C-alpha positions as CSV (number, residue, x, y, z in Angstrom):
1,X,-11.0,-0.3,64.0
2,X,-8.5,1.0,61.5
3,X,-7.0,-1.8,59.4
4,X,-3.3,-2.2,60.0
5,X,-1.9,-2.4,56.5
6,X,1.4,-2.7,54.7
7,X,2.0,0.4,52.5
8,X,2.1,-2.1,49.5
9,X,-1.7,-2.9,50.0
10,X,-2.5,0.4,48.4
11,X,-0.7,2.3,45.7
12,X,0.2,5.8,46.3
13,X,-2.2,7.1,43.6
14,X,-1.2,10.6,43.1
15,X,2.6,11.3,43.6
16,X,1.6,14.4,45.5
17,X,2.9,14.6,49.1
18,X,0.6,15.9,51.7
19,X,2.1,13.9,54.6
20,X,5.4,15.4,55.4
21,X,6.1,18.0,58.1
22,X,7.7,20.2,55.4
23,X,4.4,20.2,53.4
24,X,2.4,21.5,56.5
25,X,5.0,24.2,57.2
26,X,4.2,25.8,53.8
27,X,1.5,28.6,53.6
28,X,-2.1,27.8,53.1
29,X,-1.9,29.1,49.5
30,X,1.2,27.1,48.7
31,X,-0.3,23.9,50.0
32,X,-3.4,24.5,48.0
33,X,-1.3,24.3,44.9
34,X,-1.0,20.6,45.7
35,X,-4.7,20.2,46.8
36,X,-5.8,21.9,43.6
37,X,-3.9,19.4,41.5
38,X,-5.4,16.6,43.5
39,X,-9.0,18.1,43.2
40,X,-8.6,18.1,39.4
41,X,-6.5,14.9,38.7
42,X,-6.9,12.6,41.8
43,X,-9.6,13.8,44.2
44,X,-9.3,10.5,46.1
45,X,-5.7,9.6,46.7
46,X,-3.9,7.2,48.8
47,X,-1.3,8.9,51.1
48,X,1.4,7.8,53.6
49,X,0.7,8.5,57.3
50,X,1.4,12.0,58.4
51,X,5.0,12.3,59.4
52,X,5.6,12.8,63.2
53,X,9.0,12.3,64.8
54,X,7.4,11.5,68.2
55,X,4.9,8.9,66.8
56,X,6.9,6.7,64.4
57,X,5.2,4.0,62.3
58,X,6.2,1.3,64.7
59,X,4.2,3.0,67.4
60,X,1.0,4.0,65.5
61,X,1.0,1.0,63.2
62,X,-1.0,2.7,60.3
63,X,-0.1,2.4,56.7
64,X,-1.8,5.6,55.4
65,X,-5.2,7.1,54.5
66,X,-7.3,8.1,51.6
67,X,-7.3,11.9,51.1
68,X,-10.6,13.3,49.9
69,X,-10.3,16.9,48.5
70,X,-13.5,17.9,46.8
71,X,-16.3,19.7,48.7
72,X,-19.0,17.3,47.3
73,X,-17.2,14.2,48.4
74,X,-16.5,15.7,51.8
75,X,-20.2,16.3,52.2
76,X,-21.1,12.9,51.0
77,X,-18.8,11.2,53.6
78,X,-20.0,13.6,56.4
79,X,-23.5,12.7,55.7
80,X,-23.2,9.0,55.5
81,X,-22.1,7.9,59.0
82,X,-23.4,4.3,58.3
83,X,-20.6,4.1,55.7
84,X,-17.9,6.2,57.4
85,X,-17.4,6.0,61.1
86,X,-15.9,8.2,63.8
87,X,-15.9,5.5,66.4
88,X,-13.5,2.9,64.8
89,X,-10.3,4.9,65.1
90,X,-9.0,8.4,65.8
91,X,-10.9,11.3,64.2
92,X,-7.6,12.9,63.6
93,X,-5.8,12.3,60.2
94,X,-2.5,12.4,62.1
95,X,-1.8,9.1,63.9
96,X,-2.1,9.5,67.6
97,X,0.4,8.3,70.3
98,X,-1.4,5.7,72.5
99,X,-0.4,7.8,75.6
100,X,-2.6,10.7,74.3
101,X,-5.7,8.8,73.5
102,X,-8.6,9.4,75.9
103,X,-12.1,8.0,76.4
104,X,-14.0,9.0,73.4
105,X,-16.1,12.2,73.3
106,X,-19.2,12.4,71.2
107,X,-17.3,13.6,68.2
108,X,-15.7,10.2,68.2
109,X,-18.9,8.2,68.4
110,X,-21.6,6.8,66.0
111,X,-25.3,6.5,66.8
112,X,-26.9,5.5,69.0
113,X,-24.3,6.5,71.5
114,X,-23.5,9.7,69.7
115,X,-27.2,10.7,69.6
116,X,-27.5,10.3,73.4
117,X,-24.4,12.4,74.1
118,X,-25.5,15.1,71.6
119,X,-28.9,15.3,73.2
120,X,-27.3,15.9,76.6
121,X,-25.2,18.9,75.1
122,X,-27.8,20.2,72.5
123,X,-29.9,22.3,75.0
124,X,-27.0,24.7,75.5
125,X,-26.7,25.3,71.7
126,X,-30.3,25.8,70.5
127,X,-31.3,29.1,68.8
128,X,-33.2,30.0,72.0
129,X,-30.1,29.3,74.1
130,X,-27.9,31.4,71.7
131,X,-30.4,34.2,71.9
132,X,-30.2,34.2,75.6
133,X,-26.4,34.4,75.5
134,X,-26.4,37.3,72.9
135,X,-26.5,40.1,75.3
136,X,-23.6,38.6,77.3
137,X,-21.6,38.0,74.1
138,X,-22.2,41.5,73.0
139,X,-21.2,43.0,76.3
140,X,-18.0,41.0,76.6
141,X,-17.2,41.8,72.9
142,X,-17.5,45.5,73.6
143,X,-15.3,45.3,76.8
144,X,-12.6,43.2,75.1
145,X,-12.2,45.6,72.2
146,X,-12.6,48.7,74.3
147,X,-9.6,47.5,76.4
148,X,-7.2,47.7,73.5
149,X,-8.3,51.1,72.1
150,X,-5.3,53.3,72.2
151,X,-3.1,50.5,73.6
152,X,-0.4,50.9,70.8
153,X,1.4,47.8,69.8
154,X,-0.4,44.5,70.9
155,X,-0.7,40.9,69.8
156,X,-4.3,40.8,68.5
157,X,-4.6,37.0,69.0
158,X,-4.0,37.0,72.7
159,X,-5.5,40.5,73.4
160,X,-8.7,40.2,71.4
161,X,-9.3,37.0,69.3
162,X,-8.7,34.4,72.0
163,X,-10.7,36.2,74.7
164,X,-14.4,36.0,73.7
165,X,-14.6,32.3,72.8
166,X,-12.6,31.5,75.9
167,X,-15.0,33.5,78.1
168,X,-18.2,32.3,76.3
169,X,-17.4,28.5,76.6
170,X,-16.4,29.0,80.2
171,X,-19.7,30.8,80.9
172,X,-21.6,27.9,79.2
173,X,-19.7,25.2,80.9
174,X,-19.6,26.9,84.3
175,X,-15.8,27.2,84.7
176,X,-15.0,29.6,87.5
177,X,-13.5,32.9,86.4
178,X,-10.3,32.1,88.3
179,X,-9.7,29.0,86.1
180,X,-10.9,30.3,82.7
181,X,-7.4,31.2,81.5
182,X,-5.9,27.9,82.5
183,X,-8.8,26.0,81.0
184,X,-8.6,27.7,77.6
185,X,-4.7,27.7,77.4
186,X,-4.7,23.9,78.1
187,X,-7.1,23.4,75.1
188,X,-4.9,25.7,72.9
189,X,-1.7,23.9,73.9
190,X,-3.2,20.4,73.1
191,X,-4.2,21.5,69.7
192,X,-0.9,23.1,68.9
193,X,1.2,20.4,70.5
194,X,2.4,19.1,67.1
195,X,4.1,22.4,66.6
196,X,7.6,21.9,68.0
197,X,8.1,25.6,68.6
198,X,5.4,25.5,71.3
199,X,7.2,22.8,73.4
200,X,9.1,23.8,76.6
201,X,12.8,23.1,76.5
202,X,13.5,19.5,77.2
203,X,9.8,18.3,76.9
204,X,8.6,15.8,74.4
205,X,5.4,16.3,72.4
206,X,3.7,13.4,74.2
207,X,4.6,14.6,77.7
208,X,3.4,18.2,76.7
209,X,0.1,16.8,75.5
210,X,-0.4,14.6,78.4
211,X,0.1,17.6,80.7
212,X,-2.6,19.5,78.9
213,X,-5.0,16.5,79.1
214,X,-4.4,16.5,83.0
215,X,-5.2,20.1,83.4
216,X,-8.5,19.8,81.5
217,X,-9.3,16.6,83.4
218,X,-8.8,18.1,86.8
219,X,-10.8,21.2,86.1
220,X,-13.7,19.2,84.3
221,X,-14.0,16.5,86.8
222,X,-13.9,18.8,89.9
223,X,-16.5,21.0,88.4
224,X,-18.9,18.3,87.4
225,X,-18.6,16.6,90.8
226,X,-19.4,20.0,92.4
227,X,-22.4,20.6,90.2
228,X,-23.9,17.2,91.2
229,X,-24.3,18.6,94.7
230,X,-24.8,22.3,93.6
231,X,-26.7,22.3,90.2
232,X,-26.9,25.4,88.1
233,X,-27.9,26.3,84.5
234,X,-24.7,25.2,82.8
235,X,-23.2,22.3,80.8
236,X,-21.3,21.0,83.8
237,X,-24.7,20.5,85.5
238,X,-26.0,18.8,82.4
239,X,-23.0,16.4,82.5
240,X,-23.4,15.9,86.1
241,X,-27.0,14.8,85.9
242,X,-26.6,12.8,82.7
243,X,-27.1,9.0,82.7
244,X,-25.7,6.6,80.0
245,X,-27.2,3.1,80.3
246,X,-28.5,4.1,83.7
247,X,-25.0,5.2,85.1
248,X,-23.6,8.6,85.6
249,X,-20.8,9.7,83.4
250,X,-17.4,8.4,84.6
251,X,-14.5,10.8,85.3
252,X,-12.8,9.6,82.0
253,X,-16.0,10.5,80.0
254,X,-16.2,13.9,81.7
255,X,-12.6,14.6,81.0
256,X,-13.0,13.7,77.3
257,X,-16.0,16.0,76.9
258,X,-14.1,18.8,78.5
259,X,-11.2,18.4,76.0
260,X,-13.7,18.7,73.2
261,X,-15.5,21.8,74.6
262,X,-12.2,23.6,75.3
263,X,-10.9,23.0,71.9
264,X,-14.0,23.2,69.7
265,X,-15.4,26.1,71.7
266,X,-12.2,28.1,71.4
267,X,-10.3,27.7,68.1
268,X,-13.0,28.1,65.5
269,X,-14.0,31.6,66.5
270,X,-10.5,32.7,67.6
271,X,-8.8,31.8,64.4
272,X,-11.7,33.0,62.2
273,X,-11.4,36.4,64.0
274,X,-7.6,36.7,63.5
275,X,-7.8,35.8,59.9
276,X,-10.6,38.1,59.1
277,X,-8.8,41.0,60.7
278,X,-5.9,40.3,58.5
279,X,-8.1,39.8,55.4
280,X,-10.0,43.1,55.9
281,X,-6.7,44.8,56.2
282,X,-5.4,43.4,53.0
283,X,-8.7,43.9,51.2
284,X,-9.9,47.4,52.2
285,X,-12.7,47.5,49.5
286,X,-14.3,44.6,51.2
287,X,-14.1,46.3,54.6
288,X,-15.7,49.4,53.0
289,X,-18.4,47.3,51.4
290,X,-19.3,45.7,54.8
291,X,-19.4,49.0,56.6
292,X,-21.8,50.4,54.1
293,X,-24.5,48.2,55.4
294,X,-23.1,46.2,58.4
295,X,-26.5,45.1,59.7
296,X,-27.7,43.8,56.3
297,X,-24.4,42.3,55.1
298,X,-22.8,40.8,58.2
299,X,-24.7,37.5,58.2
300,X,-23.5,36.6,54.7
301,X,-20.1,38.0,55.3
302,X,-19.6,35.7,58.3
303,X,-20.0,32.7,56.0
304,X,-17.1,34.1,53.9
305,X,-15.1,34.8,57.0
306,X,-15.4,31.1,58.0
307,X,-14.9,29.7,54.4
308,X,-11.8,31.7,53.8
309,X,-10.3,31.1,57.2
310,X,-11.2,27.3,57.4
311,X,-9.9,27.2,61.0
312,X,-10.4,23.4,61.1
313,X,-8.6,21.9,58.1
314,X,-9.3,18.2,58.3
315,X,-10.9,15.3,60.1
316,X,-10.6,11.5,59.9
317,X,-13.2,8.7,59.3
318,X,-12.9,5.0,58.9
319,X,-14.8,3.1,56.2
320,X,-17.2,0.6,57.6
321,X,-17.6,-1.3,54.3
322,X,-16.1,-1.4,50.9
323,X,-17.3,1.6,48.9
324,X,-16.4,3.2,45.7
325,X,-15.7,7.0,45.5
326,X,-14.7,8.8,42.2
327,X,-13.8,5.3,40.8
328,X,-11.5,4.4,43.7
329,X,-12.3,1.4,45.8
330,X,-12.0,2.2,49.5
331,X,-11.9,-1.0,51.6
332,X,-13.6,-1.6,55.0
333,X,-11.3,-0.5,57.8
334,X,-9.4,2.2,55.6
335,X,-8.8,5.5,57.2
336,X,-10.2,8.4,55.2
337,X,-9.1,12.1,55.6
338,X,-11.6,14.8,54.7
339,X,-9.8,18.0,53.9
340,X,-12.0,21.0,54.6
341,X,-9.1,23.3,53.6
342,X,-9.3,21.8,50.1
343,X,-13.1,21.7,49.9
344,X,-13.3,25.4,50.8
345,X,-11.0,26.2,47.8
346,X,-12.8,23.9,45.4
347,X,-13.0,25.5,42.0
348,X,-16.0,23.3,41.1
349,X,-18.0,25.1,43.8
350,X,-16.4,28.6,44.4
351,X,-15.4,31.0,41.7
352,X,-11.9,32.5,42.3
353,X,-11.8,30.5,45.6
354,X,-8.7,32.2,47.0
355,X,-10.2,35.6,46.8
356,X,-11.7,37.0,50.0
357,X,-15.0,38.2,48.7
358,X,-17.8,39.1,51.2
359,X,-20.4,39.6,48.5
360,X,-19.9,36.3,46.8
361,X,-23.0,34.2,46.2
362,X,-24.0,32.2,49.2
363,X,-22.8,28.7,48.4
364,X,-22.6,26.2,51.2
365,X,-19.0,25.8,52.6
366,X,-17.5,23.1,54.8
367,X,-16.0,25.4,57.4
368,X,-18.4,24.0,60.0
369,X,-18.1,20.5,58.6
370,X,-19.8,18.8,55.7
371,X,-23.1,18.3,57.3
372,X,-24.6,15.2,58.9
373,X,-24.6,14.2,62.5
374,X,-21.2,15.7,63.2
375,X,-22.0,19.2,61.9
376,X,-20.6,21.8,64.3
377,X,-22.9,22.0,67.3
378,X,-21.6,25.3,68.2
379,X,-22.1,27.0,64.8
380,X,-24.7,29.4,66.1
381,X,-22.5,30.4,69.0
382,X,-19.6,31.0,66.6
383,X,-21.7,33.2,64.4
384,X,-23.1,35.3,67.3
385,X,-19.5,35.9,68.6
386,X,-18.2,36.9,65.2
387,X,-21.1,39.3,64.6
388,X,-20.5,40.9,68.0
389,X,-16.8,41.1,67.7
390,X,-16.7,42.7,64.3
391,X,-19.5,45.2,65.2
392,X,-16.9,46.4,67.8
393,X,-13.7,46.0,65.9
394,X,-14.9,47.9,62.9
395,X,-16.3,50.9,65.0
396,X,-13.9,51.1,67.9
397,X,-10.7,50.3,65.9
398,X,-11.3,52.0,62.6
399,X,-7.5,52.7,61.9
400,X,-6.0,49.4,63.0
401,X,-2.5,48.8,61.6
402,X,-2.0,45.0,60.9
403,X,1.5,43.5,60.7
404,X,2.6,40.1,59.5
405,X,1.1,37.0,61.2
406,X,3.1,34.3,62.9
407,X,1.7,31.0,61.9
408,X,1.0,27.8,63.9
409,X,2.5,24.7,62.3
410,X,-0.4,22.3,62.1
411,X,-2.3,20.1,59.7
412,X,-5.4,20.4,61.9
413,X,-5.8,24.0,62.8
414,X,-5.3,26.9,60.3
415,X,-3.8,29.0,63.1
416,X,-2.4,32.4,63.5
417,X,-0.3,32.1,66.7
418,X,0.5,35.9,66.9
419,X,-0.7,38.8,64.9
420,X,1.1,42.2,65.7
421,X,-1.2,45.2,65.3
422,X,-1.1,48.8,66.3
423,X,-4.2,50.4,67.8
424,X,-4.9,54.2,67.8
């Protein structure tokens, strides 16, 4: 488990604040001025716990974390699960309120438990399984974009970006069409729950997030129980038939897995889509370059879509033993934050890293994680969705007028909450 430390046990090694709510309300580019300084001068730095009015230090009991900011080090930590664990504490950098902590999902497990869970899920994400889904993904993408042609002023996030990932993960899990919107909205709300502007009047952050967990639990548990009696070719059936140590998954284990699927299956593609529509509008030469040979250039372009958007900005690990990184001694039990948002702007890896450049040389990014056992299981699905969506967006909406985005306040998701556009 995470060591409970006094702040004086570690020096604040950089003098650069990345823990305040004010810092995470800045723009991505503004925040990266701080991360750039850290990458150059203090790539592994001790930081205070992330500020949270609803989860004060006397509730979470954490003293802070090591912030890891270079791509090479993010990959090293990601690929060394024997040194850096996801099961010894929350995988979130932000301290969690005890009332919102669920039974761990496989993202919060180490081998061998993680291996068994990943095997249960992996059949739905193989290249062959993705290929089977392609036709359905392409049909849904066509219909989603076609529905907004000539619609005038719309919010692109809710009308386009959010729809395909929501429908795809619901198709894969087996969520009934009547519950798809409820399922996806609860996952969205859980991720965005730290943004106070999302909270209903009079509701605390903790109560709001518990409400979302309850929705996901009810849908997931009911569905898996139904599939145990009425099996089909979907993830709910796989969960219903799974055995861990000879026992079926408990309702808590089902609920935790549904939370992971609803969040991970939705936000990566949704946010990358929204950011890329904005980036293509602001960089018309890149749009022209892609259209000159869409079939030949889209695969590489998708990697730049994801790198530049970096929809998931950070994750947490816990050191299992004392280890030295960049000359800094990380002690067993220390929390470590790996900041993908910094790694994907690392000047040591990417030339002119803030530039949106579809033709840049293909250098591995950390938009799907830094490799290792927790590398994004759904990366093939995300790539298929992005290919299908932009094939339709670029042809059906050639004169899209894009306004200014309304941002989500979050250290976890690089999110556009609303993107006003005008379709013709």
